[in-house]
C-alpha positions as CSV (number, residue, x, y, z in Angstrom):
1,M,95.0,115.4,92.0
2,I,95.0,111.7,90.9
3,S,91.8,109.6,91.1
4,I,91.9,105.8,91.3
5,V,88.6,104.1,90.6
6,L,88.0,100.5,91.6
7,P,84.7,98.7,90.9
8,A,84.2,95.9,93.4
9,F,81.8,93.0,93.5
10,N,82.2,90.5,96.3
11,E,85.9,91.3,96.9
12,E,86.0,91.4,100.7
13,D,89.2,89.3,100.8
14,N,91.0,91.2,98.1
15,L,90.0,94.7,99.2
16,I,92.5,95.4,102.0
17,P,95.5,94.0,100.1
18,I,94.8,96.1,97.0
19,L,94.3,99.2,99.0
20,N,97.5,98.7,101.0
21,K,99.4,98.1,97.8
22,I,97.9,101.2,96.1
23,E,98.8,103.4,99.0
24,E,102.3,102.0,99.1
25,V,102.8,102.8,95.4
26,M,101.2,106.3,95.7
27,G,103.6,107.0,98.5
28,N,106.2,107.5,95.7
29,V,104.0,110.2,94.0
30,Q,104.0,113.8,95.0
31,D,100.5,114.5,93.7
32,P,97.6,114.2,96.1
33,F,95.2,111.3,95.3
34,E,91.8,109.9,96.1
35,I,90.6,106.3,95.8
36,I,87.0,105.8,94.7
37,L,85.6,102.3,95.5
38,V,82.4,101.4,93.7
39,D,80.5,98.6,95.4
40,D,78.5,97.0,92.7
41,G,75.7,95.4,94.8
42,S,78.0,93.0,96.7
43,T,76.4,90.4,98.9
44,D,79.3,89.8,101.1
45,H,81.1,92.2,103.5
46,T,82.8,94.3,100.8
47,L,80.8,97.5,101.6
48,E,81.4,97.2,105.4
49,K,85.2,96.9,104.8
50,I,85.1,99.8,102.5
51,K,83.3,102.0,105.0
52,E,85.6,100.9,107.8
53,R,88.7,101.8,105.7
54,G,87.1,105.1,104.7
55,L,86.7,106.2,108.3
56,K,90.4,105.8,108.8
57,D,91.5,107.4,105.6
58,P,89.6,110.5,104.2
59,R,91.2,109.9,100.8
60,I,89.1,106.8,100.4
61,K,85.6,107.5,98.9
62,Y,82.9,105.0,98.2
63,I,79.8,104.7,96.0
64,S,77.4,101.9,96.8
65,L,75.0,101.0,94.0
66,S,71.5,100.0,94.9
67,R,72.0,96.6,93.2
68,N,74.4,94.9,90.8
69,F,74.5,96.9,87.6
70,G,77.5,95.2,86.1
71,H,81.2,96.0,85.9
72,Q,80.9,98.6,83.1
73,N,78.2,100.6,84.7
74,A,80.0,100.5,88.1
75,L,83.1,101.7,86.4
76,K,81.2,104.5,84.8
77,A,79.8,105.6,88.2
78,G,83.3,105.9,89.5
79,L,84.5,107.9,86.5
80,D,81.5,110.2,86.8
81,Y,82.4,111.2,90.4
82,A,86.2,111.2,90.1
83,K,87.7,114.7,90.5
84,G,91.3,114.0,89.5
85,D,93.2,115.7,86.7
86,A,94.1,112.1,85.8
87,V,91.8,109.2,86.5
88,I,93.1,105.6,86.8
89,S,90.6,102.7,86.6
90,M,91.5,99.2,87.7
91,D,90.0,96.1,89.2
92,A,89.9,95.2,92.9
93,D,91.0,91.6,92.5
94,M,94.8,92.1,92.5
95,Q,95.2,91.1,88.9
96,H,96.0,94.6,87.8
97,P,99.4,95.4,89.4
98,P,99.4,98.7,91.2
99,E,103.1,99.2,90.4
100,L,102.1,100.0,86.8
101,I,100.4,103.2,88.1
102,L,103.9,104.8,88.2
103,D,104.4,104.0,84.5
104,F,101.0,105.4,83.7
105,L,101.7,108.7,85.4
106,K,105.1,109.0,83.7
107,K,103.5,108.6,80.3
108,W,100.7,111.0,81.2
109,K,103.2,113.7,82.2
110,E,105.0,113.1,78.9
111,G,101.8,114.3,77.2
112,Y,99.7,111.2,76.6
113,D,96.0,111.6,77.2
114,V,95.2,107.8,77.6
115,V,97.7,105.2,78.9
116,Y,96.1,101.8,78.6
117,S,97.4,98.4,79.7
118,I,97.9,95.4,77.4
119,R,97.6,92.0,79.2
120,M,100.3,89.5,78.3
121,D,99.5,85.8,78.1
122,D,99.4,84.2,81.5
123,P,100.9,80.7,81.2
124,N,98.8,79.5,84.1
125,L,95.6,80.6,82.2
126,G,93.6,77.8,80.6
127,F,93.8,77.2,76.9
128,A,90.1,77.9,76.4
129,K,90.4,81.3,78.2
130,R,93.4,82.4,76.2
131,T,91.8,81.3,72.9
132,S,88.5,83.0,73.6
133,S,90.2,86.2,74.6
134,K,92.3,86.4,71.4
135,G,89.2,85.4,69.3
136,F,87.2,88.2,71.0
137,Y,89.6,90.9,69.8
138,K,89.9,89.5,66.3
139,I,86.2,89.3,65.8
140,I,85.4,92.8,67.2
141,N,88.2,94.4,65.2
142,S,87.0,92.7,62.0
143,L,83.3,93.5,62.5
144,S,83.3,96.8,64.2
145,D,84.5,100.3,63.2
146,I,87.1,100.6,66.0
147,Q,90.4,98.8,66.6
148,I,91.2,97.5,70.1
149,E,94.6,96.1,70.7
150,A,94.6,92.4,71.7
151,G,94.9,92.1,75.5
152,A,93.7,95.7,76.2
153,A,92.1,95.8,79.6
154,D,90.1,98.3,81.7
155,F,93.3,99.1,83.6
156,R,94.2,102.5,82.2
157,L,94.8,106.2,82.9
158,M,92.7,108.9,81.3
159,D,93.3,112.6,81.3
160,R,90.5,114.8,82.7
161,K,89.4,116.0,79.2
162,V,89.0,112.3,78.2
163,V,87.0,111.5,81.3
164,N,84.7,114.5,80.7
165,V,83.9,113.3,77.2
166,L,83.3,109.8,78.4
167,S,81.0,111.0,81.2
168,N,78.9,113.0,78.8
169,L,78.2,110.0,76.6
170,N,74.7,108.6,77.1
171,E,74.8,105.0,75.9
172,N,72.7,102.3,77.5
173,E,74.9,99.3,77.0
174,L,78.4,100.5,77.8
175,F,81.6,99.0,76.4
176,I,84.1,101.4,77.9
177,R,87.1,99.7,76.3
178,G,85.7,100.4,72.9
179,L,84.5,103.9,73.8
180,V,88.0,104.9,74.9
181,S,89.4,103.7,71.6
182,W,86.6,105.5,69.7
183,I,87.1,108.8,71.6
184,G,90.6,109.2,70.2
185,F,93.2,111.6,71.7
186,K,96.9,110.7,72.2
187,Q,97.1,107.1,73.4
188,I,99.8,104.6,74.2
189,G,99.8,101.0,75.6
190,I,102.0,99.4,78.3
191,E,102.3,95.7,78.6
192,Y,101.9,93.9,81.9
193,I,101.7,90.4,83.3
194,P,98.5,90.0,85.4
195,G,98.8,89.3,89.1
196,R,97.2,86.4,90.9
197,R,93.9,86.8,92.8
198,I,94.4,86.3,96.5
199,A,90.8,85.0,96.9
200,G,87.7,84.3,94.9
201,Q,87.2,83.6,91.3
202,S,86.9,85.8,88.2
203,K,83.4,87.3,87.8
204,Y,83.7,87.2,84.0
205,T,82.3,83.8,83.1
206,F,82.4,82.4,79.6
207,S,78.8,83.4,79.0
208,K,79.5,87.0,80.2
209,M,82.5,87.2,77.9
210,I,80.3,86.2,75.0
211,R,77.7,88.8,76.0
212,L,80.4,91.5,76.3
213,G,81.7,90.6,72.9
214,I,78.2,90.8,71.3
215,Q,77.7,94.1,73.1
216,G,81.0,95.5,71.9
217,I,80.4,94.6,68.3
218,T,76.8,95.8,68.1
219,S,77.7,99.1,69.9
220,F,80.2,100.2,67.3
221,S,79.1,98.7,64.0
222,I,76.1,97.7,61.9
223,R,78.3,95.3,59.8
224,P,76.4,92.2,61.3
225,L,73.3,93.6,59.6
226,Y,75.1,93.8,56.3
227,L,76.5,90.3,56.9
228,A,72.9,89.0,57.4
229,T,71.9,90.6,54.2
230,Y,74.8,89.2,52.2
231,L,74.1,85.7,53.6
232,G,70.5,86.0,52.6
233,I,71.4,87.0,49.0
234,G,74.2,84.5,48.8
235,F,72.0,81.5,49.8
236,S,69.2,82.6,47.6
237,V,71.5,82.7,44.6
238,L,73.0,79.3,45.6
239,S,69.6,77.7,46.0
240,I,68.7,78.8,42.5
241,L,71.9,77.5,41.0
242,L,71.5,74.2,42.8
243,Y,67.9,73.8,41.6
244,V,68.7,74.4,37.9
245,P,70.2,70.8,37.4
246,Y,67.1,69.2,38.9
247,I,64.8,71.2,36.5
248,L,67.0,70.2,33.5
249,I,67.0,66.5,34.5
250,S,63.3,66.5,35.1
251,F,62.6,68.3,31.8
252,F,64.8,66.0,29.5
253,S,64.2,62.7,31.2
254,G,60.7,63.1,32.4
255,N,61.7,61.7,35.8
256,V,61.5,63.7,39.1
257,V,64.7,63.5,41.1
258,S,63.9,62.1,44.6
259,G,65.8,63.1,47.7
260,W,63.7,64.0,50.7
261,S,66.6,63.9,53.1
262,S,68.5,66.5,51.2
263,V,65.4,68.7,51.0
264,L,64.8,68.3,54.7
265,A,68.4,69.2,55.5
266,T,68.2,72.3,53.3
267,V,65.0,73.4,54.9
268,V,66.4,73.0,58.4
269,F,69.6,74.8,57.5
270,L,67.8,77.7,55.9
271,G,65.4,77.9,58.8
272,G,68.3,78.1,61.2
273,L,69.9,80.8,59.1
274,Q,66.7,82.8,59.1
275,L,66.5,82.6,62.9
276,M,70.1,83.8,63.2
277,I,69.4,86.8,60.9
278,L,66.3,87.6,62.9
279,G,68.4,87.3,66.1
280,I,70.9,89.9,64.8
281,I,68.1,92.3,63.9
282,G,66.5,91.6,67.2
283,I,69.6,92.6,69.1
284,Y,69.8,96.0,67.4
285,L,66.1,96.6,67.9
286,G,66.5,95.6,71.6
287,K,69.3,98.1,72.0
288,L,67.1,100.9,70.5
289,F,64.2,99.9,72.8
290,M,66.4,100.0,76.0
291,Q,68.0,103.3,74.9
292,S,64.6,104.9,74.3
293,K,63.6,104.2,77.9
294,G,66.2,106.7,79.1
295,R,66.8,104.8,82.4
296,P,69.9,105.6,84.4
297,R,72.8,103.2,83.9
298,Y,73.2,102.9,87.7
299,I,71.5,104.0,90.9
300,I,73.5,105.1,93.9
301,G,72.3,103.7,97.2
302,Q,74.7,105.5,99.5
303,T,78.0,107.3,99.2
304,N,80.4,109.4,101.3
305,I,81.2,111.8,98.4
306,K,80.0,115.2,99.6
307,E,79.5,116.5,96.0
308,Y,77.0,113.8,95.2
309,D,73.8,115.3,93.8
310,H,70.8,113.7,95.3
């Protein structure tokens, strides 16, 4: 059994084309399959189209979340209820080419536990988008305790044992891309060129990318806390070294060196640095606070999966 999990948020125009393409590709596979669509609190007709398609094809299952819980939580919901020996996760916006599924399955049958995709640079993608994406991977690899290949996406195949480990993890702020790397097992990447969206726009805005980056770094490393400590020590030593000449000049000449503008600039700079350090500490404390609540990562509003435990 092969499970294909697709989180969807306001993808009513992309839904039917992606399902048609997946079924076309899976027609070349002998293994039975299921498609699990996770509606992440869509406000358009995504859920209605999913239900309509599900009535015609029993292989199509759906999970409708009670509200928008975010892409990572929606993906986790699909993985939790997937029954396949291999589980493939992909987006529902047509940018993850379904044809790559055949390559995933080939590598899986060769013995790989995780087959992940590596997005190649799209020449039509804006400079800012390409630069921010590359910068994201460089920063997270340098500051965290995991290594994620540049361009790695949430389009991947995972063996059942990997999915079981992932489902048992109880983290509040999910960064599945990093968790899959952290879990280990035998992994291999396959390059692909992203397809074009038929309709709509990417749900990952620049602010969401920044938040995902911070979430990824703070989920796998405490190095930012060490960085804050080193900055504090470094600037303290620097301030002492810079203050020594003023003391010597005042002592030997008897004149006080004036310079209110430089003093004010220094105070403002150090104040900003302190706020940054407090912000870093606050992020980690906030993660602990949210984790301590023990709230579920998602709430299922309705589903046609019979095994769903109410």
